[in-house]
N, CA and C atoms as a LAMMPS dump frame, in Angstrom:
ITEM: TIMESTEP
0
ITEM: NUMBER OF ATOMS
228
ITEM: BOX BOUNDS ff ff ff
-5.0000000000000000e+02 5.0000000000000000e+02
-5.0000000000000000e+02 5.0000000000000000e+02
-5.0000000000000000e+02 5.0000000000000000e+02
ITEM: ATOMS id mol type element x y z
1 1 1 N -287.029 -168.793 263.94
2 1 2 C -286.562 -170.013 264.424
3 1 3 C -286.675 -170.574 265.59
4 2 1 N -287.471 -172.395 265.241
5 2 2 C -287.807 -172.258 266.411
6 2 3 C -287.118 -172.903 267.202
7 3 1 N -287.275 -173.133 268.759
8 3 2 C -286.42 -173.766 269.245
9 3 3 C -286.481 -175.143 269.827
10 4 1 N -285.723 -176.097 269.544
11 4 2 C -285.464 -177.792 270.124
12 4 3 C -286.132 -177.731 271.905
13 5 1 N -287.267 -178.628 271.865
14 5 2 C -287.565 -178.585 273.398
15 5 3 C -287.622 -180.059 273.987
16 6 1 N -287.221 -180.813 274.757
17 6 2 C -287.624 -182.077 275.075
18 6 3 C -289.225 -181.696 275.972
19 7 1 N -289.794 -181.631 274.816
20 7 2 C -291.335 -181.805 275.817
21 7 3 C -292.386 -182.223 276.356
22 8 1 N -291.841 -183.572 276.736
23 8 2 C -292.211 -184.703 277.68
24 8 3 C -291.903 -184.279 278.828
25 9 1 N -290.46 -183.891 278.881
26 9 2 C -289.759 -183.726 280.393
27 9 3 C -290.454 -182.031 280.663
28 10 1 N -290.582 -181.228 279.629
29 10 2 C -290.913 -179.88 280.321
30 10 3 C -292.088 -179.882 281.01
31 11 1 N -292.855 -180.895 279.695
32 11 2 C -294.72 -181.335 280.593
33 11 3 C -294.57 -181.687 281.777
34 12 1 N -293.868 -182.411 282.476
35 12 2 C -293.348 -183.2 283.38
36 12 3 C -292.989 -182.377 284.371
37 13 1 N -291.877 -181.706 284.174
38 13 2 C -291.47 -180.871 285.228
39 13 3 C -292.593 -179.409 285.818
40 14 1 N -293.375 -179.217 284.705
41 14 2 C -294.743 -177.466 284.851
42 14 3 C -295.819 -178.664 285.365
43 15 1 N -296.002 -179.387 285.467
44 15 2 C -297.474 -180.169 286.088
45 15 3 C -297.336 -180.703 287.438
46 16 1 N -295.994 -181.196 287.77
47 16 2 C -295.052 -181.223 288.978
48 16 3 C -294.953 -180.227 289.762
49 17 1 N -294.373 -179.232 289.082
50 17 2 C -294.119 -177.599 289.691
51 17 3 C -292.546 -177.727 290.451
52 18 1 N -292.006 -178.627 289.68
53 18 2 C -290.732 -178.869 289.863
54 18 3 C -290.08 -177.87 288.731
55 19 1 N -288.694 -177.263 289.653
56 19 2 C -288.01 -176.822 289.176
57 19 3 C -286.915 -177.741 288.348
58 20 1 N -285.87 -177.047 287.554
59 20 2 C -285.149 -178.012 287.28
60 20 3 C -283.902 -178.762 288.326
61 21 1 N -283.743 -177.512 289.04
62 21 2 C -282.95 -178.023 290.121
63 21 3 C -283.519 -178.749 291.066
64 22 1 N -284.644 -179.048 291.619
65 22 2 C -285.473 -179.653 292.24
66 22 3 C -285.283 -181.317 291.642
67 23 1 N -285.877 -181.579 290.398
68 23 2 C -285.409 -182.576 289.525
69 23 3 C -283.733 -182.784 289.403
70 24 1 N -283.067 -182.416 289.384
71 24 2 C -281.538 -182.197 289.231
72 24 3 C -281.551 -183.135 290.78
73 25 1 N -281.723 -182.813 291.373
74 25 2 C -281.712 -183.114 292.995
75 25 3 C -282.434 -184.672 293.156
76 26 1 N -283.07 -185.121 292.347
77 26 2 C -283.666 -186.473 292.781
78 26 3 C -283.07 -187.401 292.345
79 27 1 N -281.952 -187.049 291.174
80 27 2 C -281.78 -187.537 289.976
81 27 3 C -280.162 -187.816 290.427
82 28 1 N -279.593 -187 291.493
83 28 2 C -278.44 -186.697 291.417
84 28 3 C -277.85 -186.38 290.525
85 29 1 N -277.793 -185.419 289.628
86 29 2 C -277.081 -184.666 288.552
87 29 3 C -277.161 -183.319 288.592
88 30 1 N -276.681 -182.646 287.91
89 30 2 C -276.974 -180.886 288.335
90 30 3 C -278.038 -180.369 287.335
91 31 1 N -278.127 -179.773 287.35
92 31 2 C -279.487 -178.452 287.038
93 31 3 C -279.023 -178.259 285.643
94 32 1 N -277.733 -178.168 285.918
95 32 2 C -277.191 -177.348 284.145
96 32 3 C -277.433 -178.955 283.442
97 33 1 N -277.598 -180.618 283.546
98 33 2 C -277.751 -181.564 282.898
99 33 3 C -278.852 -181.663 282.559
100 34 1 N -279.694 -181.258 283.768
101 34 2 C -281.041 -181.627 283.232
102 34 3 C -281.568 -179.756 281.96
103 35 1 N -280.88 -178.906 282.43
104 35 2 C -281.087 -177.753 280.916
105 35 3 C -280.626 -178.027 279.704
106 36 1 N -279.615 -179.533 279.552
107 36 2 C -279.394 -179.904 278.218
108 36 3 C -280.449 -180.458 277.994
109 37 1 N -280.797 -181.203 278.621
110 37 2 C -281.556 -182.359 278.262
111 37 3 C -282.686 -181.683 277.595
112 38 1 N -283.571 -180.441 278.263
113 38 2 C -284.951 -180.05 278.249
114 38 3 C -284.483 -179.09 276.46
115 39 1 N -283.409 -178.563 276.654
116 39 2 C -283.072 -178.213 275.485
117 39 3 C -282.253 -179.107 274.517
118 40 1 N -282.459 -180.297 274.449
119 40 2 C -282.126 -181.248 273.804
120 40 3 C -280.46 -180.949 273.085
121 41 1 N -279.508 -180.258 273.821
122 41 2 C -277.967 -180.154 273.365
123 41 3 C -277.603 -181.456 273.843
124 42 1 N -278.375 -182.23 274.633
125 42 2 C -277.765 -183.493 275.901
126 42 3 C -278.713 -184.407 275.138
127 43 1 N -278.351 -185.864 275.464
128 43 2 C -279.68 -186.812 275.082
129 43 3 C -279.695 -187.328 276.342
130 44 1 N -280.546 -187.827 277.012
131 44 2 C -281.181 -188.556 277.855
132 44 3 C -280.483 -189.99 277.93
133 45 1 N -279.405 -190.475 278.906
134 45 2 C -278.83 -191.404 278.483
135 45 3 C -280.198 -192.817 278.803
136 46 1 N -279.786 -193.923 278.188
137 46 2 C -280.189 -195.057 279.039
138 46 3 C -280.604 -195.422 280.436
139 47 1 N -279.107 -194.918 280.884
140 47 2 C -278.924 -195.457 282.616
141 47 3 C -280.378 -194.395 283.224
142 48 1 N -280.296 -192.808 282.981
143 48 2 C -281.02 -191.939 283.7
144 48 3 C -282.567 -192.398 283.087
145 49 1 N -282.699 -192.427 281.95
146 49 2 C -284.123 -192.559 281.439
147 49 3 C -284.821 -193.961 282.086
148 50 1 N -284.396 -194.97 282.548
149 50 2 C -284.714 -196.264 283.579
150 50 3 C -285.044 -195.204 284.978
151 51 1 N -284.072 -194.522 285.734
152 51 2 C -283.611 -193.496 286.684
153 51 3 C -285.159 -192.591 286.889
154 52 1 N -285.205 -191.876 285.638
155 52 2 C -286.141 -190.635 285.415
156 52 3 C -287.552 -192.097 285.906
157 53 1 N -287.982 -192.63 284.898
158 53 2 C -288.867 -193.809 285.455
159 53 3 C -288.974 -194.177 286.663
160 54 1 N -287.967 -194.472 287.065
161 54 2 C -288.258 -194.887 288.556
162 54 3 C -288.414 -193.64 289.484
163 55 1 N -288.53 -192.267 289.512
164 55 2 C -288.414 -191.584 290.498
165 55 3 C -289.338 -190.607 290.174
166 56 1 N -290.192 -191.026 288.694
167 56 2 C -291.347 -190.154 288.659
168 56 3 C -292.824 -190.791 288.247
169 57 1 N -292.085 -192.163 289.273
170 57 2 C -293.162 -193.464 289.581
171 57 3 C -294.286 -193.554 288.147
172 58 1 N -293.358 -193.291 286.799
173 58 2 C -293.669 -193.95 285.993
174 58 3 C -294.465 -192.712 284.959
175 59 1 N -294.201 -191.64 285.653
176 59 2 C -295.52 -190.438 284.978
177 59 3 C -294.237 -190.115 283.646
178 60 1 N -292.651 -190.358 283.609
179 60 2 C -292.434 -189.795 282.822
180 60 3 C -291.557 -191.237 282.292
181 61 1 N -291.849 -191.767 281.389
182 61 2 C -291.342 -193.317 281.274
183 61 3 C -290.408 -193.463 280.145
184 62 1 N -289.129 -194.279 280.266
185 62 2 C -287.574 -194.507 279.775
186 62 3 C -288.114 -194.22 278.54
187 63 1 N -289.748 -194.287 277.616
188 63 2 C -289.927 -194.396 276.078
189 63 3 C -290.018 -192.958 275.593
190 64 1 N -291.041 -192.553 276.928
191 64 2 C -290.941 -190.67 276.682
192 64 3 C -289.752 -190.548 276.774
193 65 1 N -288.459 -191.077 277.621
194 65 2 C -287.299 -189.945 277.233
195 65 3 C -286.373 -190.609 276.278
196 66 1 N -286.4 -191.457 275.91
197 66 2 C -285.805 -191.971 274.91
198 66 3 C -286.488 -193.374 273.851
199 67 1 N -287.505 -192.611 272.816
200 67 2 C -288.261 -193.605 272.041
201 67 3 C -287.34 -194.273 271.024
202 68 1 N -285.861 -194.056 270.896
203 68 2 C -284.857 -194.361 269.874
204 68 3 C -284.605 -195.422 270.332
205 69 1 N -284.566 -195.474 271.861
206 69 2 C -284.049 -197.112 272.522
207 69 3 C -284.946 -197.895 273.057
208 70 1 N -286.037 -197.725 273.487
209 70 2 C -286.873 -198.166 274.625
210 70 3 C -288.413 -198.366 273.321
211 71 1 N -289.105 -199.547 273.847
212 71 2 C -290.635 -199.997 273.335
213 71 3 C -291.585 -198.849 273.951
214 72 1 N -292.4 -198.521 274.003
215 72 2 C -293.631 -198.625 274.912
216 72 3 C -293.749 -199.52 275.712
217 73 1 N -294.616 -198.968 276.623
218 73 2 C -295.1 -199.999 277.742
219 73 3 C -296.206 -200.248 277.063
220 74 1 N -296.085 -201.961 277.847
221 74 2 C -297.251 -203.209 277.067
222 74 3 C -298.264 -202.638 277.905
223 75 1 N -299.763 -202.061 277.008
224 75 2 C -300.954 -201.658 278.509
225 75 3 C -301.625 -203.047 278.531
226 76 1 N -301.624 -203.485 279.602
227 76 2 C -302.987 -204.965 279.819
228 76 3 C -304.269 -204.986 280.224
């Protein structure tokens, strides 16, 4: 049985060397909520997706977090 995981979020945390707790602290949420996002128990809200894009300086975009709600950024 394959495990559902939010690949973009997992890749970001790994590449930045961030724990779930450290990321949660940056966002003002609990580590448990980050765990639920990672394991796709809960979806990242639209508001948190925007905040994540800001906190990560665009390394993890709102589209990466919620492609069902946002369009990819236009490349100029």
